[in-house]
N, C-alpha and C positions, 0 to 999 in steps of 0.2 A: 413612754409617751409623757412629754412635759406638760405641766399644767398651764392653762392660758394665763397670759400676763394680766395683772390687775391694772385698771386704768391709771391709778396713781403711779405705777411703775413706769408707764410709757409716756404719759401726757405731762411732760415736765413744763415748768414755768412758774415764776415767782407768784403771780396773782392766783394761779390755780390752787395754791395751798392757802396763802395768807388771807385772802378775802373771805374765806369760809371758816376761819379759825375762831370767829366770834359770833355770838348770837346776833340776830338782826335788830334786836331791841335792847336799849339800855335805859332802865327805869330808875329815876332819881327820887329820893325822899330824904328828909332831913330832921323832921320832928320825931321825938321818940315813938309816938303812937303810929305815925305813918311808916316809919322804918320797920316796926314790928309787923304791921299789916302787909307791907311789901314782901318781907321775907316769908311770911305765912302763905301769901298768894303764890310766890315762887315754888314753894314746896307743894302746894295744892296742884298747880298746873303741871309740875314735873310728874307727879303721880298720875295725873289725868292723861298726859300726852306721851309719857314714856321717855322724855328727855327734857332738859332745861332749855327753854326757848328764849329766855331773856336774862340779862344781868340785872342785879340790884346794886346801884351805886349809892352808898350812904354818904350824906352830904355834910361836910364840916363848914364849907364856905358860907352857904346860906342857912344852914341848919343850926349852927352853934350860937347860943345867946352871947352877946358881947360880954367879955370878961369871964365867960365860963367855957372857954375853948378846951381846956385840959379835961374838965369833967365830961364834956361832950365826946372827946376823943376816947376816953376810957369807956364810955357807954357804947360807942361804936365797936370797940374791940370786944366787949362783952357780947354784943348782939351777933357779931361775926362768929364767935366761938359757938354760941348756941345754935345759930343757923346751920352750921356744918355738923353739929352733933345731931340735929333733927333731920337733916336732909343731906345725904352723902353726895348728891349731885348739885348742891348749892353753888352758885357763882356770885361772889360778892366782891365789890370794889369800894374805894373811898375817894371822894373828891376832897382834897385838902385846900387850905388857903393858898393864895399866890405866894411866890417866892419872897416878895418884899414884905409880906405880912409878919408881924412879930410872933405869931403863933405857929408859923410854918415849921420851923425846926423841931420844936417840942412835939407838935402834932404828928409829924412823920416818925419821930423816935418812939412816941407812945403807941401809935397804932401799928406801925410796921414791926416795931420791937416785940409786940405781943402776938400779933396774928398775921405777920407777913407771909407765912407759908400757906395761909388759907385764902389770901386775896388773889384775884385774877389780875388786877392792875391798880395803879394809882392814877387818878385824874388830876391834872394840874391846870388850873385856870390861868387866863391872862398871859399866855406865853407869847413873847414877841420875837424870839430868835432861837436858833439852834443852840446858842451859848446858854440860854436859860434852861433848855431841856438838859443840857450837860450838867448844869449845877444841880438840878433836881435829881438826875441819875446818881450823882455823887452822894447826895443826901440819903438816897435809898441804900446805896452801898454801905455808908457809915452806920445805917440802922440795921444792917445785917441782911439785906434783901437784894443782892446783886442780880438775882434772877427775875425780879419783878418788872414787867413792862410799864411804860409810861403811856398814858393817853393824854393828849394836850388839847386845850381849848383855845382856838384862835378867835380873837374878838376885836381886832382893830385893823385899819387899812395897812399899817406897817407890818403887822403880823401876817396878813394875807400876802403881802409882797414877799415875805420870807418863807412862804408855805413849802416850797420845794426843798429848801435847806432844812427846815424842821422835819419834813417827812423823811429826809435822808438819814436822820440821826438813828443809830442802831437800836437805841432803847425805845424809840417812839413806835408804838404799834398801831395807833389810830389818831386821827385829827378830827375834832368836832368843831362846828361853826357856832360861835356865840352871836346870834342874830341881834338881840336887843342892845348889847354893848356895842356891836359894830355900827348899828344905826346911830346910837347916841354919840359915838366917837366922831361923827361928821358935823357936830355943832349946829344941827338944825338944817343942814343941806339935804338930808333925806327925810321925807315926811313920816309921821308916825304910822301912816297906813302901811308902810313897808314892813312893819313888824307883824302885821296881820296875816292870816292864812292866804289871802289873795295877793296882797302887795309884795310879800316876800318872794313870790315866783314871777313877778313882773317888773319890779324896779331894776333898772340896768346895773346899778352899782352892787346891789345885793346879789343879783343873779351872777354877775361876774365873779364876786367873791366865792360863791358856792362852787362855781365851775373850776375856779383856780385851785381850791382845796381838793376837790375830787380828782382833778388831773394830777396834782402833786402826789396824792396818796397812791394812785394807780401807777405812777411813774416809778415808785419805790416799793411797790408791793405792800402798801399799808392800807388800813381800813378807813374810808371816809364815813363820818357819822353825821347825819343831818340834824339840824337844830330842832328846837321844840316848836310845837303848835300850841299857843297859849289858850286858844278857844277850845278847852278840853271838853266842853259840853256838847260840841258839834262833832259827833263821830263820823258823819258823812264827809264833812270838810277835812277832817283828819285823814280819813282813808284816801281821799283825792290827793292831799298833800304828800302822803307817804308814797302813793303811786308815782307822782311826779318826781319825787326825790329818787326813787329806785329805777324808774324806767326812762326818765329823761335826763336827769342830772348825774347819774352814775354813782349814787350813794348805795352802800351795802349795809347800812346800819342807821338807826334813828333813835333819838331821845324820846322817852315818855316821862311826863310829869304828873300823870294821874292814872290810877289802875285801869280806868275804862279805855285808855289809849293803847294798852299793851296788845290785846288781841287784834284790833284793826291794823296796827303796825306790822305784826307778824304775818297777818293775812296778805297785806299789800306787798310785802317783800318776798312772799313765797311764790314759786312758779305755779302757773295754772296746770290743771290735771292733764290737759292735752299736750302741753309742753313737756311734761314729765314722761308721758307715754312715747312721744316722738324721740326724746333724748335716749330713752332706754332702747328703743328699736335701732337707732343709728349706732349706738355704742356696742350693742350685741352683734350687729352685723360687722362692725369694725373689728371686734375681737375675733370673730370667726374668720376674718380675712387677715389675721395676724397684724392688724393695724395698718394695713396697706390702704390706698384709696378705694372707695366703694361708690357705687351708683345706688342711691336710695331714692326711689320714686322719681327717677329722672333727674336727680340733682347730685352733682359730684361732692363728695366729702373726703377730707383727709385729716391729718393730725391737727391742723389749725382749727378746723370746725369741731373735731372730736373734743378738743380741750374745752370749747364752749359748752358742749352738751354734757360733759362730765361736771362742769360747774353747775349746770341746771340740776343734775341729780344730787350733787352735794348740797345745794341750797334747799332742795326738797326734803332731804333727810334732816337737815339742820332746823327746818321749820316744822318738823313732825308731820309732813305730808305723806300720803300713802304712796309707797313705791311698788312697782310691778314685782311679782314674786321672783322673777328670773334675774333681778339685779340686786336683790336684798343681800346676797352673799358678799357683795362688794363692801357692805357696811357692817358686817357681822363682827 
């Protein structure tokens, strides 16, 4: 008697795998004290939840004092080494300076040359085209990290126009939206209110940019990462923004810039308990039917909907939600 097929063996599709390859939260910190606290919090929450539910991206672009970029890069490499020594499940990344910045080449060489094997990705800001992503990929190759994915930050109207080309680049794993730079790039044509937690979900040009990035990512099996909410003291507003990003705009990941934002983001991107139960019931019935179409509570399901419900279970596992006992074997 043959063993039942695993959902991942039967439910094929680019997005079925890629959109769940990254934690739903990407936490940024740049000053030495905040970087150390972020890495300690990651280790603490990993021990608490049994898995790492957010990345820590250590920031050169906004974190390095002017003129001290090399020293800051060496500090980041030191912190990455220590984080992985302390926490075997650590997930660390680095945001470097833009391509045109004088520190870019040395920064990549110093950090990637020292700890490239321990990084999950490199975040490159102010990307305008696929050609720039290609230049960054070559820099990673020269630094000895041809395996390292690129995450890119789209921050201008021209970059949004090229979002589909950027998403198609084979080294690009995720695209993030740079809200404040995008608004500033319009020369006052977009009001400051569009950078706020309410305005960024209502201004037509900002909303259009977010949707374009999400569509480009899903077209090429990449991960769309939603921008920051700067009102970090208002966790209720943050939670609402995260829900809108995940449930309305199609984002599967979001930036955090304060430790208090991490748990609300993870909670907002996690499926509800009843959705997890429903997904498990449908997939178990599908498996029992050898993945043929089934009637579940008067509704027809086939492999198209099975793929969706498998993604629900993947997201639940990824966000450390409780899984029904009879599907835990799929994630062992």
